[in-house]
C-alpha positions in Angstrom: -4.5 -12.0 -41.8 -7.1 -12.2 -39.1 -8.0 -9.0 -37.1 -7.2 -8.7 -33.5 -9.9 -8.6 -30.9 -10.2 -6.2 -28.0 -8.6 -8.7 -25.6 -5.6 -9.3 -27.9 -5.1 -5.7 -28.5 -5.2 -5.0 -24.8 -2.7 -7.7 -24.1 -0.3 -6.3 -26.8 -0.6 -2.7 -25.5 0.2 -3.8 -22.0 3.4 -5.6 -22.9 6.6 -3.6 -21.9 10.2 -4.3 -22.6 11.8 -6.2 -19.7 8.5 -7.6 -18.5 8.4 -11.2 -17.3 5.8 -13.4 -19.0 5.1 -17.1 -18.8 4.4 -19.3 -21.8 4.8 -22.7 -23.4 7.8 -23.6 -25.5 6.5 -24.7 -28.9 9.8 -25.1 -30.8 13.5 -25.2 -30.1 15.3 -24.1 -33.3 18.8 -25.3 -34.3 20.0 -21.8 -34.8 19.8 -20.9 -31.1 16.3 -19.5 -30.5 13.3 -20.9 -28.7 9.7 -20.1 -29.8 7.3 -19.7 -26.9 3.5 -19.3 -27.0 2.5 -16.5 -24.6 -1.3 -16.7 -24.8 -1.9 -17.0 -28.5 1.1 -15.0 -29.7 4.6 -16.4 -30.4 7.5 -14.9 -28.7 11.2 -15.7 -29.6 13.5 -16.3 -26.7 17.1 -15.9 -27.8 18.6 -15.5 -24.3 20.2 -18.2 -22.3 18.6 -16.7 -19.2 15.1 -18.0 -19.5 14.2 -20.2 -16.6 12.2 -23.4 -16.7 8.9 -23.3 -14.6 7.8 -26.6 -13.4 4.3 -27.4 -14.6 1.7 -28.9 -12.2 1.1 -31.5 -14.8 4.7 -32.3 -15.6 5.1 -34.8 -18.3 7.9 -35.7 -20.7 6.5 -33.6 -23.4 8.8 -31.1 -25.2 6.2 -28.4 -24.5 7.6 -26.9 -21.4 6.6 -23.8 -19.5 9.1 -21.0 -19.7 9.3 -17.7 -17.8 10.8 -15.0 -20.2 12.1 -11.6 -19.3 13.1 -9.2 -21.8 
């Protein structure tokens, strides 16, 4: 397992429950969760309340920007 650098550790230390973050949807699973890349880390969105954020380069790609709040 690769070790975390200082930037990654600072990112993880500063995350707080309920914080809103923005990321890219990487997978929508059939069992009701969405996997979201939040800057090199994978978050799991299992709420129906995440809201799509329009991307400035909108395309028909399944990789969509999402804003997640915990």
